[in-house]
C-alpha angles and dihedrals in degrees: 000000000000122000130201128214134220123255123250113311124237102281088229093060124075114245116260111269093038106128136187108284092033121111117265123256111301131180093251135077111219122210120190122195115203132194133146111275098010090230102095124017103022096045090050090050094045094052096042089049091052092046092051093046092052091045091053103034110024112198091358086071087082088077089071118063114199121194140155142211140171132236087225091023119188092228111220093359120139122246113275109270096241090048090055092046091051092052091051089054089056091049092249121133119247094183127120094019122144125174122249135199113234110258134186090250092059093056093042092055098043121100090191129020117198117189135193096228142015089250091058089047090053090048092052092048092049088062091070120213090133088282098147097089095047100040121089136149109258094247094044089054090049091052092050095044089055088063095053121098098237092197088070094059120094112269113254100223095133133031091253091049090049090057090048090050093049093051092048090052093051089050093048090051092050090052091054097048097097094044102050111052125187115253089234139352093262094057092074097046138086111208122230115258094187110141092007124125120265093261090063090046088054092053091051091044091054089047090054093044091052091048092049097051098075090041094054092044090052095047094047106030086227119111122222121272113252121238123223088262089057096250123132113256106213 
């Protein structure tokens, strides 16, 4: 099944999904990555997303704000050592990171919430703030994005158009949620590597990187560069 998306909304009309209590329209699109402690999975996903956006968009990447938090977040804690080492191997910066506990304000401000697991997704949605339509597990969102006809999304030629495109993508994915179900529960989840050796972190990091590639391509309209080995570089 292939879905289409609407063009840019009237700038004077709030984007669908914007509810009372949420901030008004702004010239940025906010992505929030959520895991449990905010020291492993969500920091890895946050920093890989930022790296991919800058790589594909350059200065226009400032139109997309990428953050993370944890449902049992280790407030102020550094990133787990293996997570930081993994990011360095990908050429992404682990510096300046501090863990955050997930707060209402983080959910209110986010245009798109991507979680590591279905339990995290349920916890975000239970906080209210009309979060249901804009909260997905990362791998769930990837699966839905693959079914969207990207040619129907607004072109991302300007920072404002990039925001319109991102919002249209999130709406199109939400519309598909009940039609494209996961083959099994595990298919939509990224397992927790906390306390595991570096090789397991690498396998989780690659799982995240692969899931992010089609998402960032859909958001930006720019495909990943190809490495000498022929693999996509997120």
